N, C-alpha and C positions, 0 to 999 in steps of 0.2 A: 467226734463232733457230729458226723453225719447221722449216727444213731440217735443222738440227743435231739437233733433237728427233726428227725423223722418221728420220734416219740412226742415231741412238742406239737407237731402238726396233727398227729393222731388225736392228742388230747383236745386240740382246738376243734377238730371235726366232731369229737364226742360231745363237746359243749354245744356245737351247732345242732346236734341231733337230740338234745335233751327235751326240746319241745315235743318230740314224738315219743318220749320216754315215760312210761307209766311207773310211778313210785308208790310203794305201799307206805304205811306209817312206819315210824322208827322201829327197828328190830328190838325185840325184848327177850328176856330170859324165859326158857321153858323149864319149869321145875321138874326134876326127876329125869331130865334128858341127859344123854352123854354130851361131852364136849364136842364142838363148841356151842351147842344149842343151850346148854345150861347157863351160859354167860350172856347169851344174846349177841346182837351185832352180826349175825350171819347174813351174808350178802349173796343173793342168787340172781343170775341174769338169764332171761329167756331171749334167745336170738332167733326170731322167726322169719321164715322165707315167705309165708303166705298167711295173712290174717284176714283176708277177704272171704266172706262166706260164713254160713251159719255154723258149720262144724269147727273151723278154726277159731271163731269168736267164742263158742262154747268151751273149746279146749282152753283158751286163754282164761276164761272165768274159773275153770277148775284149777289152773295153775295159781291164779291170784288167791283163791279161797284157801287152798291147802298151804300156800306160803304164809298167809296171814295166821292160820291155825298153828303153824310152827313157830310163830314169833319172828320170822325172818324178814329181810328187806328184799323186795323184788324190783329189778330193773328190766324193762321190756324194750327190746330193739326190734323194729319192724323194717325188714329189708325190702319190702314192697316188690317181691318177686325178682329182685336183682341179685344174681348169684355172687358177683364180685362184692357188692355191698355187704352181703351177709358175712362173707369171710372177713372183711374189714371190721365189722361190728364185733365179731368174736375176739379179734385182737384188741379192740377198744374195751370190751368187757374185761379181758384179762389185764389190761393196763390199769383198770380201775381197782384191781385187787379183789375181785369177787371170790367167794369160796367155791362156787359151783356154777356151771353153765348148762342150760337146757337148750339144745339145738332142735328147732322144730322144722322138719322138711328141709328141702334144699338139694343141691347137687354135690355128691360125695367128692368129686374131683376138685372142687373149689373150696371144700371145707377141710380137707385133710391137713393142709399146711397150718392154718390157723389153730385147729384143734390140737395138733401135735405141739405147737408152741404153748398153748394153754396148759396142756398136760405137763410139759416140761417145767412149768412154774408151780406145779403142785395143785392146780385147779382140777376139781372133779368135773366130769362131763357125762351127761346123759343125752342121747339122741333119740328123738321121736320120729318114727316113720322115715328115717333115712339111714341106709346101711353104710356105716363108715369102716367096717371091717378092721376095727382097732380094738385089741383085747382090753385095754384100760377103759374103754367107753361102754357103759351099759346101754343096750339097745332096747328101748320101749317101743313096742309097735302093736298095732291091731293085728290080729291073726288074719292077714289078707287072703291067704288061701281059703280059710274057712268062710270069710266074708263072701268071696266070689262063688264058692261052692254052694252056700246056702241060697244066694240069689238065683243062681243058674239052675239049681235043682228045682226051685219053684217055677222058673220059666218053663222048664221041660214038663213039669207036672201040669201047668196051665195050658201049654201050647203043643205038647207032643214033641216028637224028635225030628220033625220036618217043618222048617219055617225059614223065611228070609229075614235076616237081621241087619240092623244098623248098630255100629259099635263106636262108642265115644271113648277116645283113648289119647293119652299124651305119654310119650316115651321119656326115659331118663329119670323117672321118679320111682322110688322104691315101692310105694303103695300101688301105683298103676302097673308096674312090671310084675309084681307078685300076683295081682288079680288077673293080669293078662295070661299068666301061665295056666291058670285054671280055665280061662276062656278057650285057650288053645287045646287043652285036654278035652273039654266038652265037645268042641267041633270035631276033633279027631275020633272021639267015641261015637259021635252022631253025625255021619256024613250028610244026613238030610238037612242039617242046620247050615245054611249058607250065609256067610258074611258078605253082604252086598255093598257095604260102604263103611269106611273107617274115617273118623273125623274127630276134631276136638280142639279146644283153645283154652288158654288161661288168661286171655286178655280181659281185663276188667271192663264192665261187669261181666263175669264169666258166663252167667246164664244167658245173657243177651247175645254174647258172641257165639255160643253154642247153638242158640235158637236160630240164628241166621244160617249157620252151616246146616243144621238139621232140616230147615225148610227146603234148602236146595237139594239135600239128599232125598227127602220124601218125594219131591217133584220128579226127580230122576229115577227113583226106584219105587213105583207105586205098589209093588208087592210086599214091601217090608211090613211085617206084622209084629215084630219084637225089636225093641231097642234096649241094648245092654249099656247102661251108663253108670259105671262103678265109682261115682262121686256125686254127691247130691246136687251140687251146682250144675253138673252135666245133666242130671235128670230134670232139673228145673227148666233148663234150656230146651231139652227134648220135648218136654210137656208143652211149653209155649208154642213150639212149632207144630206139634200134633193138634193142639187146640185150634190154632190159626188155620190149619188145613182141614179142619172138620173131621178128623180121623180118630177121635177119642174112642169110638166103638170098634175100631179095626186094629189099633196099635196098642200094645202093652209095653210099659217101661219097667225095667228091673234095675235096681241101683244098689249103692252102698252109702252108709251114713244116714243120720237122722237129726232133725232139729224140730223145734216147735213149728216153725214156718213150713217145714216139709210135711209135718203131720196134717196141717190145715190144707195143704195142696193135695195130698193123697186122699183126703176125705171129701174133696169137692164132688158134686154130682157128676157121675160118669167119668171120673178121673182115669186117665190112661196109666197113671203111676200105680202099678199093681203090687209091688213089694220092694222092700229094701232090707239089706242085712247091715247091722250096725252095732257099734259099741257106743256106750254113753260118752260123748265127747268130753263132758265135764269130768267124768270119772277118769278118763284117759289123761287129762291134764293133771289131776290130783295124783295119779299113779306116777307120772313123770317126776313130780316134785318129791314124792315119798322115796322113789328110787334114788334121786340125787341126795336127799337127806341121809339115807343110809350110807351112801358113799362118803359123804362129808364127815359122818360120825365114825368112819372106819369099819363099818359093817358091810356085808356083801349081799346086794340084792340079786346077784346073778348077772351073767353077761347079757342074757336076753330075757326080757320080761314081756310076755304076751298078754294082750287084753282080749278076752274071748268075745265073739259077736253073738248077736241074736237075730233071728229072722223075724221081720215085722211085715205083715201083709196089710193091704188096704182093708180087707174084710175084718181083720182083728181090730184095727183102729175104730171101725164103725161099730162092731159088736161090743167092744169094751167102752165105747164112748170116750176115747182118749182125747184129751184137750191140749196137752203140752208134754214136753219131755219129762218133767217131774211126775206128771200123772201116769205116763208110760212106765216109768220105773216102779210105781206103786202097783199098777194093774197088770204088768208083765214082769214079775220079779226077776226073771233071768236077765233082763236088760240092765238092771242096777246091781246085779249080784257079783261085783268085782271088788268090793271093799276090802277083801282079804288079800289082795295082790299087793306085793311090796309093802308089807306092814311090819310094825314092831310095837311092843307094848307102850313105848314112850311117845309114839307118833299119834297125835290126835287126828281123828277123821274130820275133814272139813264138812260143814253143813251146806 
C-alpha cells in the first residue's frame, strides 16, 4: 500500500511538472528501421540538470531535432539545477514507461539510485557529460581533456609561459573536473603560470554572477592578464567584468563551448575573448539521441562516445566573417564534422 501511495504521489508530481515538459508530435513509424522504431510510439525522456545558457539550449535543440527525425516522442524534464529534483524526475520518467532516458549533466551521487531503478525496468540510459560509472549506461561526452588542451595551448601561444591568471571553476561536475585536470598539468609544466584567483558560480543568470566575482578578483589582482573560463557562460561573465574595468587591451579570456551569441561577443571591437575550444552543441545533442536509439534497438554504440572539439579563435571568426554557429560549421568544417559519430544506416541525420 505504501508503494502504491508513493507511486500515486509521484504521478501527481509528474502531472504538476507537465507545464515545464516539452512534447514533440505523436511518435510515428520509421520505415526500414529495426524494432521498435519500425512501429513508432518510441518514447524518449531528456532529464536535464542545466538548460540555462547558450550551450545547453543548443544541445536541447539538437536532441529535439534528432528525436523528431527518428519519429520518436520526446519528454523534457528541467531540474533547474536541483540535484534532488533531477533524481526524482528520472523516477518519474521511468514510471511513465519511456523506452530510453538521456541524463544531461548533474551529480553522479544523486543520479545513481534513480538510474539503477530505470535500468532494472529495462529502460535504456545515455548520460551526457556526467560520469555515472555504470557499465549499462552509454557515456556521451565532449572530449574535455582535448577542449582544455586546445584552449590552454592557445593561451600559452598568445601569452608565453609566464603570466598571472584568473580561473573560473566549479567542482563536482564531470566537464569542469576533466578540464581542471589539464589546467593543473599546464601549471605544473609551466611554473611561471600563476593562478592568482579561483572563483565561479552557477547561480542564474550565470554570466552576471560570474561578472560580479570577476570584478572583485580583477580589483584585488591587477596583474592578471589571462582568464581561463572553461564554460562559455563563465567567459561571458569574465568579459563583462573586463569591459567594465576597462581592461580589454590587457586581459585575454580563453574558454570552452560556443554559440551564436558567443560568436558575436568574441567579434566585438577589442574583445578580450581571444579563443574557445568547442564542439557543436546541437550535434552533441543529436549524438546523444542517436546513441540512445542504438541502445533501444538492441545495437551497441559503445560504453563511451566522445565528441571531438575544435579550436576557434577570435581572429578566425573575423577572417572568415562567421555570423552564427551554422555559418561556423560551414566555414570551419572540423566544427561540424561529427555526423559519423553514433551512426547507423537506418538513423536519419537531423537537419
